[in-house]
All heavy atoms as an XYZ file, in Angstrom:
753
protein
N       0.965    -17.678    -24.438
C       1.136    -16.336    -25.009
C      -0.190    -15.598    -25.112
O      -1.185    -16.170    -25.607
C       1.756    -16.480    -26.382
C       3.223    -16.955    -26.367
O       3.861    -16.848    -25.337
N       3.649    -17.600    -27.472
N      -0.168    -14.415    -24.626
C      -1.494    -13.624    -24.646
C      -1.816    -13.321    -26.147
O      -0.976    -13.110    -26.962
C      -1.163    -12.373    -23.830
C       0.322    -12.273    -23.657
C       0.904    -13.745    -23.940
N      -3.102    -13.221    -26.319
C      -3.652    -12.774    -27.610
C      -4.236    -11.472    -27.564
O      -5.038    -11.171    -26.545
C      -4.642    -13.848    -28.185
C      -5.269    -13.420    -29.397
C      -3.992    -15.176    -28.216
N      -3.998    -10.567    -28.423
C      -4.644     -9.261    -28.411
C      -6.084     -9.354    -28.724
O      -6.498     -9.988    -29.730
C      -3.999     -8.300    -29.361
C      -2.523     -7.859    -28.951
O      -2.203     -7.841    -27.771
N      -1.752     -7.450    -29.952
N      -6.885     -8.670    -27.987
C      -8.367     -8.710    -28.187
C      -8.831     -7.247    -28.226
O      -8.495     -6.450    -27.317
C      -9.123     -9.473    -27.039
C      -8.738    -10.913    -27.062
C     -10.554     -9.398    -27.256
C      -9.265    -11.741    -25.877
N      -9.532     -6.858    -29.281
C     -10.047     -5.522    -29.415
C     -11.524     -5.639    -29.575
O     -12.036     -6.423    -30.323
C      -9.358     -4.860    -30.594
C      -7.949     -4.528    -30.453
C      -7.440     -3.855    -31.624
N      -5.909     -3.689    -31.481
C      -5.333     -2.676    -31.801
N      -5.972     -1.659    -32.517
N      -4.016     -2.459    -31.605
N     -12.191     -4.646    -28.995
C     -13.623     -4.428    -29.206
C     -13.995     -2.992    -29.426
O     -13.104     -2.102    -28.984
C     -14.452     -4.884    -27.938
O     -14.036     -4.174    -26.851
C     -14.233     -6.407    -27.668
N     -14.907     -2.694    -30.080
C     -15.430     -1.231    -30.264
C     -16.842     -1.287    -30.225
O     -17.560     -1.610    -31.265
C     -14.884     -0.878    -31.738
O     -15.347      0.468    -31.960
N     -17.401     -0.935    -29.117
C     -18.825     -0.814    -28.919
C     -19.228      0.426    -28.184
O     -18.559      1.047    -27.449
C     -19.243     -2.035    -27.958
C     -18.951     -3.535    -28.407
C     -19.213     -4.411    -27.216
C     -19.899     -3.778    -29.595
N     -20.385      0.935    -28.572
C     -20.936      2.032    -27.829
C     -21.776      1.488    -26.683
O     -22.525      0.468    -26.799
C     -21.921      2.875    -28.777
C     -21.104      3.460    -29.834
C     -22.589      3.924    -28.002
C     -21.959      4.116    -30.944
N     -21.519      2.013    -25.476
C     -22.100      1.428    -24.265
C     -22.848      2.639    -23.413
O     -22.561      3.720    -23.560
C     -21.096      0.782    -23.433
C     -20.487     -0.446    -23.974
C     -19.463     -1.155    -23.017
C     -18.958     -2.322    -23.703
N     -18.180     -3.098    -22.779
N     -23.899      2.186    -22.774
C     -24.585      3.015    -21.857
C     -23.994      2.733    -20.394
O     -23.925      1.665    -19.909
C     -26.096      2.624    -21.920
O     -26.806      3.281    -20.878
N     -23.715      3.933    -19.832
C     -23.208      3.859    -18.407
C     -24.193      4.574    -17.440
O     -24.593      5.714    -17.745
C     -21.889      4.689    -18.334
C     -20.835      3.879    -19.185
O     -20.570      2.742    -18.949
N     -20.147      4.669    -20.014
N     -24.547      3.908    -16.400
C     -25.457      4.584    -15.352
C     -24.750      4.344    -13.992
O     -24.151      3.346    -13.770
C     -26.795      3.892    -15.407
O     -27.480      4.009    -16.667
N     -24.903      5.371    -13.166
C     -24.240      5.428    -11.885
C     -25.235      6.066    -10.859
O     -25.844      7.074    -11.100
C     -23.018      6.238    -12.085
C     -22.178      6.480    -10.748
C     -21.311      5.533    -10.340
C     -22.339      7.693    -10.048
C     -20.519      5.696     -9.099
C     -21.574      7.797     -8.905
C     -20.714      6.826     -8.466
O     -19.957      7.058     -7.305
N     -25.370      5.431     -9.777
C     -26.123      5.898     -8.616
C     -25.336      5.795     -7.344
O     -24.744      4.789     -7.126
C     -27.578      5.279     -8.644
C     -28.399      5.996     -7.604
C     -27.460      3.775     -8.241
C     -29.881      5.610     -7.637
N     -25.398      6.802     -6.465
C     -24.708      6.777     -5.222
C     -25.561      7.412     -4.109
O     -26.315      8.384     -4.401
C     -23.386      7.622     -5.324
C     -22.642      7.565     -4.000
C     -21.293      8.320     -4.111
C     -20.555      8.282     -2.818
N     -19.262      9.097     -2.951
N     -25.557      6.708     -2.937
C     -26.236      7.291     -1.736
C     -25.249      7.259     -0.736
O     -24.424      6.326     -0.492
C     -27.356      6.325     -1.401
C     -28.036      6.816     -0.158
C     -29.071      7.760     -0.136
C     -27.833      6.418      1.139
N     -29.396      7.939      1.287
C     -28.557      7.208      2.049
C     -26.907      5.485      1.768
C     -28.594      6.990      3.366
C     -26.960      5.312      3.146
C     -27.741      6.102      3.903
N     -25.210      8.412     -0.021
C     -24.195      8.527      1.160
C     -25.016      9.219      2.260
O     -25.806     10.200      2.030
C     -23.061      9.427      0.612
C     -21.956      9.517      1.707
C     -20.663     10.192      1.097
O     -20.629     10.363     -0.180
O     -19.773     10.377      1.823
N     -24.682      8.762      3.459
C     -25.338      9.420      4.590
C     -24.792      8.887      5.936
O     -23.904      8.063      5.972
N     -25.288      9.518      6.946
C     -24.919      9.184      8.361
C     -25.898      8.233      8.985
O     -27.123      8.482      8.884
C     -24.830     10.483      9.193
C     -23.637     11.332      8.938
C     -23.559     12.405     10.025
C     -22.147     13.008      9.849
N     -21.120     12.187     10.398
N     -25.408      7.086      9.459
C     -26.225      6.123     10.177
C     -26.530      6.656     11.573
O     -27.608      6.620     12.139
C     -25.623      4.706     10.141
C     -26.458      3.817     10.966
C     -25.457      4.271      8.772
N     -25.413      7.091     12.254
C     -25.437      7.736     13.546
C     -24.581      8.988     13.471
O     -23.928      9.224     12.374
C     -24.983      6.878     14.708
O     -23.609      6.569     14.580
C     -25.768      5.515     14.701
N     -24.332      9.728     14.542
C     -23.449     10.883     14.560
C     -22.037     10.492     14.241
O     -21.353     11.327     13.724
C     -23.633     11.614     15.872
N     -21.699      9.217     14.497
C     -20.213      8.901     14.408
C     -20.020      7.855     13.224
O     -18.944      7.443     13.027
C     -19.690      8.199     15.607
C     -19.691      9.176     16.801
O     -19.456     10.393     16.534
N     -19.760      8.693     18.075
N     -21.059      7.478     12.478
C     -20.897      6.528     11.424
C     -21.392      7.057     10.090
O     -22.449      7.664      9.960
C     -21.644      5.208     11.769
O     -23.045      5.516     11.969
C     -21.087      4.487     12.917
N     -20.631      6.744      9.063
C     -21.006      7.139      7.650
C     -21.138      5.902      6.864
O     -20.412      4.964      7.073
C     -20.018      8.038      7.032
C     -19.907      9.384      7.780
O     -20.832      9.943      8.133
N     -18.578      9.831      8.068
N     -22.051      5.907      5.860
C     -22.111      4.887      4.903
C     -22.246      5.369      3.492
O     -22.892      6.439      3.302
C     -23.271      3.910      5.256
C     -23.240      2.599      4.459
C     -24.588      4.625      5.165
C     -24.114      1.496      4.894
N     -21.646      4.775      2.547
C     -21.804      5.175      1.175
C     -21.993      3.925      0.306
O     -21.256      2.956      0.436
C     -20.599      5.971      0.708
N     -22.925      3.939     -0.586
C     -23.208      2.894     -1.475
C     -23.281      3.397     -2.898
O     -24.035      4.392     -3.227
C     -24.556      2.117     -1.129
C     -24.568      1.610      0.260
C     -24.808      0.990     -2.133
C     -25.927      1.217      0.835
N     -22.623      2.762     -3.820
C     -22.553      3.152     -5.234
C     -22.691      2.002     -6.091
O     -22.218      0.922     -5.888
C     -21.320      3.870     -5.576
N     -23.518      2.133     -7.124
C     -23.836      1.027     -8.077
C     -23.589      1.641     -9.468
O     -24.096      2.665     -9.846
C     -25.200      0.534     -7.932
C     -25.371     -0.021     -6.539
C     -25.494     -0.611     -9.014
C     -26.868     -0.475     -6.309
N     -22.856      0.820    -10.281
C     -22.495      1.345    -11.649
C     -23.020      0.201    -12.592
O     -22.802     -0.939    -12.378
C     -20.952      1.409    -11.795
C     -20.490      1.626    -13.305
C     -20.547      2.983    -13.745
C     -19.841      0.716    -13.910
C     -20.076      3.156    -15.011
C     -19.422      0.942    -15.105
C     -19.544      2.123    -15.734
N     -23.682      0.581    -13.593
C     -24.263     -0.349    -14.562
C     -23.788      0.053    -16.102
O     -23.896      1.234    -16.427
C     -25.806     -0.231    -14.553
C     -26.491     -1.189    -15.454
C     -26.985     -2.402    -14.975
C     -26.805     -0.907    -16.779
C     -27.630     -3.356    -15.802
C     -27.368     -1.748    -17.570
C     -27.835     -3.039    -17.160
O     -28.511     -3.864    -17.937
N     -23.206     -0.901    -16.649
C     -22.819     -0.603    -18.079
C     -23.258     -1.667    -18.923
O     -23.016     -2.872    -18.627
C     -21.191     -0.586    -18.065
C     -20.685     -0.256    -19.416
C     -19.192     -0.317    -19.463
O     -18.608     -1.383    -19.291
N     -18.552      0.870    -19.713
N     -23.927     -1.347    -19.973
C     -24.483     -2.318    -21.027
C     -24.260     -1.774    -22.333
O     -24.464     -0.563    -22.556
N     -24.018     -2.696    -23.294
C     -23.918     -2.169    -24.678
C     -25.402     -2.185    -25.270
O     -26.330     -2.910    -24.692
C     -23.085     -3.189    -25.488
O     -23.620     -4.501    -25.506
N     -25.571     -1.435    -26.265
C     -26.997     -1.302    -26.725
C     -27.491     -2.544    -27.436
O     -28.699     -2.757    -27.558
C     -26.998     -0.070    -27.732
C     -26.913      1.216    -27.025
C     -25.710      1.940    -27.005
C     -27.932      1.750    -26.261
C     -25.570      3.159    -26.307
C     -27.901      2.936    -25.571
C     -26.607      3.680    -25.532
N     -26.630     -3.435    -27.940
C     -27.090     -4.619    -28.532
C     -27.166     -5.712    -27.565
O     -27.977     -6.680    -27.854
C     -26.198     -5.027    -29.781
C     -24.741     -5.292    -29.265
O     -24.319     -4.889    -28.266
N     -23.949     -6.022    -30.130
N     -26.630     -5.694    -26.343
C     -26.776     -6.645    -25.347
C     -27.005     -5.940    -23.950
O     -26.277     -6.225    -23.025
C     -25.477     -7.510    -25.208
C     -25.450     -8.588    -26.298
O     -26.548     -9.022    -26.736
O     -24.334     -8.911    -26.739
N     -28.077     -5.137    -23.914
C     -28.229     -4.166    -22.723
C     -28.546     -5.004    -21.483
O     -28.187     -4.645    -20.412
C     -29.351     -3.241    -22.972
C     -29.414     -2.173    -21.981
C     -28.448     -1.127    -22.004
C     -30.384     -2.213    -20.941
C     -28.614     -0.137    -21.075
C     -30.506     -1.243    -20.077
C     -29.541     -0.132    -20.072
N     -29.056     -6.254    -21.567
C     -29.406     -7.099    -20.451
C     -28.291     -8.069    -20.091
O     -28.446     -9.056    -19.364
C     -30.720     -7.739    -20.551
C     -31.779     -6.704    -20.587
C     -32.454     -6.384    -21.777
C     -32.178     -6.063    -19.396
C     -33.423     -5.507    -21.815
C     -33.167     -5.117    -19.417
C     -33.850     -4.768    -20.647
N     -27.129     -7.855    -20.644
C     -25.910     -8.693    -20.351
C     -24.829     -7.641    -19.892
O     -23.816     -7.405    -20.605
C     -25.383     -9.538    -21.450
C     -26.357    -10.654    -21.810
C     -25.828    -11.572    -22.896
O     -24.617    -11.484    -23.162
O     -26.603    -12.342    -23.426
N     -25.012     -7.083    -18.681
C     -24.195     -5.896    -18.331
C     -23.004     -6.265    -17.582
O     -22.645     -7.321    -17.167
C     -25.137     -5.100    -17.376
C     -25.894     -6.218    -16.713
C     -26.076     -7.249    -17.721
N     -22.233     -5.209    -17.318
C     -21.147     -5.210    -16.192
C     -21.763     -4.347    -15.135
O     -22.238     -3.229    -15.333
C     -19.973     -4.498    -16.808
C     -18.870     -4.294    -15.701
C     -17.571     -3.649    -16.298
N     -17.041     -4.466    -17.251
C     -16.529     -3.911    -18.418
N     -16.487     -2.668    -18.599
N     -15.961     -4.712    -19.269
N     -21.777     -4.913    -13.940
C     -22.371     -4.211    -12.718
C     -21.221     -4.118    -11.655
O     -20.676     -5.162    -11.312
C     -23.571     -4.920    -12.125
C     -24.675     -5.009    -13.216
C     -24.133     -4.244    -11.005
C     -25.792     -5.862    -12.891
N     -20.956     -2.926    -11.170
C     -19.983     -2.766    -10.091
C     -20.719     -2.121     -8.933
O     -21.536     -1.284     -9.040
C     -18.904     -1.899    -10.532
N     -20.360     -2.688     -7.734
C     -20.894     -2.192     -6.445
C     -19.834     -1.822     -5.566
O     -18.849     -2.602     -5.313
C     -21.824     -3.306     -5.795
O     -22.767     -3.681     -6.748
C     -22.495     -2.732     -4.580
N     -19.921     -0.644     -4.883
C     -18.908     -0.215     -3.864
C     -19.762      0.119     -2.582
O     -20.785      0.856     -2.608
C     -18.162      1.009     -4.259
C     -17.259      0.666     -5.442
O     -16.457     -0.302     -5.231
N     -17.360      1.331     -6.531
N     -19.269     -0.430     -1.497
C     -19.789     -0.072     -0.224
C     -18.735      0.391      0.780
O     -17.701     -0.274      0.944
C     -20.525     -1.359      0.376
C     -21.091     -1.207      1.761
C     -22.212     -0.252      1.874
C     -21.501     -2.559      2.245
N     -18.956      1.469      1.463
C     -18.014      2.025      2.419
C     -18.728      2.308      3.712
O     -19.800      2.931      3.735
C     -17.333      3.319      1.822
O     -16.522      3.899      2.671
N     -18.122      1.889      4.815
C     -18.689      2.065      6.125
C     -17.579      2.511      7.100
O     -16.624      1.868      7.195
C     -19.336      0.785      6.666
C     -19.987      0.958      7.985
C     -21.284      1.546      8.011
C     -19.500      0.417      9.071
C     -21.961      1.580      9.207
C     -20.144      0.495     10.375
C     -21.374      1.125     10.407
N     -17.789      3.745      7.604
C     -16.771      4.329      8.469
C     -17.297      4.712      9.777
O     -18.456      5.211      9.844
C     -16.172      5.600      7.803
C     -15.498      5.267      6.438
O     -14.546      4.464      6.463
O     -15.918      5.808      5.423
N     -16.486      4.449     10.892
C     -16.942      4.716     12.335
C     -15.857      5.520     12.884
O     -14.711      5.130     12.944
C     -17.192      3.485     13.046
C     -17.574      3.798     14.411
C     -18.176      2.541     12.387
N     -16.237      6.762     13.369
C     -15.311      7.520     14.145
C     -15.410      7.113     15.626
O     -16.430      7.264     16.230
C     -15.641      8.996     14.099
C     -15.346      9.501     12.701
O     -14.439      9.185     12.023
N     -16.335     10.422     12.304
N     -14.349      6.450     16.160
C     -14.424      5.956     17.504
C     -13.925      6.890     18.554
O     -14.088      6.801     19.758
C     -13.734      4.551     17.572
C     -12.313      4.618     17.145
C     -14.538      3.538     16.867
C     -11.594      3.239     17.299
N     -13.197      7.938     18.050
C     -12.708      8.991     18.986
C     -12.326     10.177     18.133
O     -12.489     10.146     16.862
C     -11.500      8.478     19.787
O     -10.330      8.418     18.933
N     -11.780     11.200     18.693
C     -11.317     12.357     17.870
C     -10.247     12.092     17.036
O      -9.917     12.723     15.968
C     -10.982     13.563     18.840
C     -12.096     14.141     19.449
O     -13.266     14.015     18.948
N     -11.905     14.861     20.623
N      -9.444     11.003     17.332
C      -8.145     10.700     16.610
C      -8.277      9.263     15.838
O      -7.490      9.227     14.875
C      -7.017     10.677     17.542
C      -6.728     11.914     18.214
N      -6.160     13.011     17.569
C      -6.978     12.309     19.481
C      -6.004     14.009     18.427
N      -6.587     13.690     19.601
N      -9.118      8.407     16.169
C      -9.247      7.164     15.543
C     -10.543      6.926     14.811
O     -11.639      7.258     15.298
C      -9.013      6.039     16.511
C      -7.613      5.892     17.032
C      -7.254      6.395     18.200
C      -6.650      5.187     16.283
C      -5.915      6.317     18.659
C      -5.335      5.038     16.756
C      -4.941      5.616     17.991
N     -10.454      6.203     13.663
C     -11.565      5.799     12.942
C     -11.372      4.427     12.341
O     -10.271      4.070     12.136
C     -12.096      6.793     11.940
O     -11.081      6.868     10.826
N     -12.452      3.717     12.099
C     -12.383      2.377     11.592
C     -13.199      2.435     10.185
O     -14.201      3.069     10.141
C     -13.022      1.245     12.432
C     -12.357      1.076     13.832
C     -13.232      0.181     14.644
C     -10.969      0.534     13.753
N     -12.780      1.655      9.249
C     -13.398      1.597      7.959
C     -13.484      0.236      7.381
O     -12.606     -0.607      7.616
N     -14.597     -0.023      6.683
C     -14.782     -1.345      6.094
C     -15.227     -0.959      4.551
O     -16.126     -0.179      4.380
C     -15.931     -2.121      6.746
C     -16.276     -3.401      6.107
C     -15.040     -4.435      6.131
C     -17.521     -4.016      6.727
N     -14.553     -1.551      3.587
C     -14.786     -1.305      2.233
C     -15.027     -2.601      1.495
O     -14.365     -3.558      1.692
C     -13.697     -0.450      1.612
C     -13.286      0.643      2.386
C     -13.178      1.860      1.512
C     -12.704      3.002      2.244
N     -13.410      3.578      3.323
N     -16.050     -2.620      0.621
C     -16.386     -3.803     -0.236
C     -16.466     -3.171     -1.674
O     -17.169     -2.198     -1.960
C     -17.672     -4.451      0.171
C     -18.242     -5.395     -0.872
C     -17.727     -6.745     -0.873
C     -19.119     -5.056     -1.810
C     -18.164     -7.616     -1.803
C     -19.539     -5.946     -2.766
C     -19.163     -7.246     -2.763
O     -19.524     -8.037     -3.683
N     -15.852     -3.936     -2.613
C     -16.055     -3.640     -3.987
C     -16.301     -4.880     -4.768
O     -15.493     -5.892     -4.606
C     -14.830     -2.906     -4.467
N     -17.307     -4.975     -5.500
C     -17.633     -6.266     -6.325
C     -17.960     -5.839     -7.716
O     -18.564     -4.866     -8.000
N     -17.489     -6.706     -8.621
C     -17.789     -6.523    -10.094
C     -18.300     -7.764    -10.680
O     -17.678     -8.859    -10.493
C     -16.555     -6.060    -10.818
C     -16.755     -5.871    -12.354
C     -15.970     -4.742    -10.329
N     -19.431     -7.676    -11.363
C     -20.072     -8.778    -12.124
C     -19.987     -8.339    -13.608
O     -20.493     -7.352    -14.031
C     -21.325     -9.070    -11.743
C     -22.038    -10.183    -12.594
C     -21.691    -11.589    -12.530
C     -22.933     -9.776    -13.539
C     -22.217    -12.418    -13.362
C     -23.497    -10.684    -14.404
C     -23.152    -12.048    -14.289
O     -23.682    -13.002    -15.159
N     -19.383     -9.240    -14.456
C     -19.357     -8.975    -15.897
C     -19.925    -10.228    -16.548
O     -19.358    -11.213    -16.566
C     -17.906     -8.705    -16.342
C     -17.753     -8.197    -17.826
O     -18.699     -8.172    -18.543
N     -16.629     -7.595    -18.148
N     -21.101    -10.010    -17.189
C     -21.851    -11.129    -17.761
C     -21.101    -11.643    -19.002
O     -21.249    -12.820    -19.407
C     -23.209    -10.735    -18.162
O     -23.271     -9.765    -19.081
N     -20.283    -10.797    -19.626
C     -19.689    -11.320    -20.864
C     -18.271    -10.694    -20.928
O     -18.017     -9.727    -21.862
C     -20.470    -10.916    -22.121
C     -19.988    -11.617    -23.347
O     -19.181    -12.590    -23.273
N     -20.464    -11.121    -24.522
N     -17.227    -11.156    -20.158
C     -15.917    -10.549    -20.121
C     -15.262    -10.696    -21.549
O     -15.346    -11.681    -22.149
C     -15.151    -11.241    -19.090
C     -15.976    -12.442    -18.653
C     -17.396    -12.235    -19.183
N     -14.509     -9.684    -21.831
C     -13.747     -9.688    -23.143
C     -12.596    -10.639    -23.045
O     -12.277    -11.389    -23.932
C     -13.303     -8.304    -23.523
C     -12.470     -8.310    -24.796
C     -14.462     -7.404    -23.630
N     -11.939    -10.711    -21.899
C     -10.820    -11.570    -21.712
C     -11.206    -12.700    -20.726
O     -12.231    -12.633    -20.081
C      -9.596    -10.842    -20.969
C      -9.093     -9.818    -21.956
C     -10.007    -10.171    -19.708
N     -10.536    -13.872    -20.768
C     -10.963    -14.996    -20.020
C     -10.628    -14.813    -18.507
O      -9.610    -15.233    -18.045
C     -10.155    -16.191    -20.643
C      -8.909    -15.494    -21.232
C      -9.402    -14.193    -21.691
N     -11.604    -14.137    -17.817
C     -11.488    -14.040    -16.331
C     -12.796    -14.526    -15.768
O     -13.798    -14.782    -16.479
C     -11.313    -12.531    -16.029
C     -12.374    -11.696    -16.543
C      -9.985    -12.044    -16.524
C     -12.369    -10.162    -16.087
N     -12.789    -14.585    -14.404
C     -14.093    -14.929    -13.770
C     -15.063    -13.828    -13.951
O     -14.796    -12.581    -14.132
C     -13.885    -15.030    -12.254
C     -12.984    -16.269    -11.856
C     -11.801    -16.044    -11.264
C     -13.477    -17.492    -11.993
C     -11.031    -17.050    -10.857
C     -12.687    -18.614    -11.774
C     -11.417    -18.460    -11.123
N     -16.341    -14.251    -13.965
C     -17.398    -13.197    -14.187
C     -17.656    -12.413    -12.986
O     -18.204    -11.267    -13.085
C     -18.697    -13.966    -14.614
C     -18.721    -14.571    -16.048
C     -19.961    -15.084    -16.461
C     -19.961    -15.638    -17.854
N     -21.299    -15.924    -18.333
N     -17.345    -12.878    -11.905
C     -17.569    -12.065    -10.605
C     -16.300    -12.099     -9.815
O     -15.690    -13.124     -9.545
C     -18.733    -12.623     -9.779
C     -18.875    -11.939     -8.415
C     -19.423    -10.735     -8.418
C     -18.447    -12.549     -7.270
C     -19.688    -10.008     -7.174
C     -18.628    -11.925     -6.074
C     -19.225    -10.651     -6.105
N     -15.876    -11.014     -9.242
C     -14.769    -10.828     -8.384
C     -14.990     -9.606     -7.489
O     -15.810     -8.775     -7.751
C     -13.389    -10.724     -9.166
C     -13.363     -9.576    -10.137
C     -12.853     -8.367     -9.823
C     -13.730     -9.827    -11.477
C     -12.819     -7.394    -10.793
C     -13.755     -8.830    -12.441
C     -13.192     -7.638    -12.052
O     -13.127     -6.609    -12.973
N     -14.389     -9.698     -6.349
C     -14.652     -8.752     -5.282
C     -13.360     -8.508     -4.440
O     -12.449     -9.312     -4.425
C     -15.787     -9.200     -4.420
C     -15.481    -10.378     -3.477
C     -15.080    -10.186     -2.194
C     -15.635    -11.644     -3.956
C     -14.714    -11.288     -1.375
C     -15.356    -12.682     -3.232
C     -14.965    -12.559     -1.906
O     -14.642    -13.578     -1.111
N     -13.446     -7.422     -3.662
C     -12.455     -7.199     -2.596
C     -13.061     -6.735     -1.392
O     -14.056     -6.038     -1.409
C     -11.258     -6.243     -3.181
O     -11.892     -4.945     -3.353
N     -12.502     -6.971     -0.312
C     -13.059     -6.648      0.963
C     -11.718     -6.085      1.870
O     -10.791     -6.873      1.856
C     -13.708     -7.720      1.751
C     -14.324     -7.466      3.018
C     -15.489     -6.395      2.889
C     -14.897     -8.739      3.629
N     -11.868     -4.896      2.368
C     -10.733     -4.435      2.997
C     -11.280     -3.679      4.291
O     -12.374     -3.198      4.314
C      -9.910     -3.458      2.106
O     -10.704     -2.354      1.699
N     -10.302     -3.450      5.255
C     -10.654     -2.688      6.414
C      -9.433     -1.836      6.765
O      -8.368     -2.037      6.293
C     -11.019     -3.570      7.629
C     -10.066     -4.592      7.864
O      -8.826     -4.330      7.971
N     -10.397     -5.832      8.172
N      -9.711     -0.810      7.453
C      -8.572      0.136      7.852
C      -8.771      0.751      9.207
O      -9.922      0.829      9.707
C      -8.374      1.191      6.830
C      -9.605      2.033      6.611
O     -10.170      2.524      7.565
N      -9.963      2.227      5.304
N      -7.763      1.106      9.844
C      -7.748      1.946     11.106
C      -6.962      3.158     10.792
O      -5.865      3.123     10.311
C      -7.035      1.100     12.276
C      -7.780     -0.161     12.610
C      -6.945      2.101     13.441
C      -7.117     -1.034     13.579
N      -7.560      4.331     11.033
C      -6.996      5.635     10.750
C      -6.671      6.353     11.978
O      -7.518      6.472     12.855
C      -7.838      6.367      9.755
O      -8.204      5.671      8.670
C      -7.211      7.693      9.366
N      -5.535      6.981     12.018
C      -5.144      7.843     13.152
C      -5.046      9.287     12.589
O      -4.313      9.474     11.566
C      -3.919      7.407     13.810
C      -3.484      8.409     14.892
C      -4.097      8.517     16.170
C      -2.338      9.276     14.681
C      -3.687      9.438     17.133
C      -1.909     10.183     15.670
C      -2.592     10.230     16.819
O      -2.238     11.138     17.766
N      -5.689     10.150     13.160
C      -5.617     11.654     12.785
C      -5.007     12.435     13.864
O      -5.371     12.299     15.035
C      -7.015     12.170     12.372
C      -7.650     11.478     11.231
C      -9.083     12.030     11.125
C      -9.878     11.090     10.259
N     -11.249     11.483     10.225
N      -4.057     13.322     13.551
C      -3.425     14.210     14.635
C      -4.405     15.296     14.976
O      -5.255     15.685     14.338
C      -2.232     14.790     14.026
C      -1.009     13.830     13.798
C       0.219     14.505     13.138
C      -0.645     13.145     15.102
């Protein structure tokens, strides 16, 4: 049976994103999110997102996406690190 867990903390959130073209047909975007409470600032939650897209023609593009989250002190009993990796093919009319 699940147990209700409640927390009430003031946290600091920082976010940085860089996006640009590697070549004329490729785009990349990297974002990093840092969240730490003021009493445990060096035990943060860090999330990273990476997106890489390639236009292979006027109608088709390929994409690769990565998202990872590290939580040094999760509130619920989960793994401290988890990630997802996905890819896509897009057709545009």
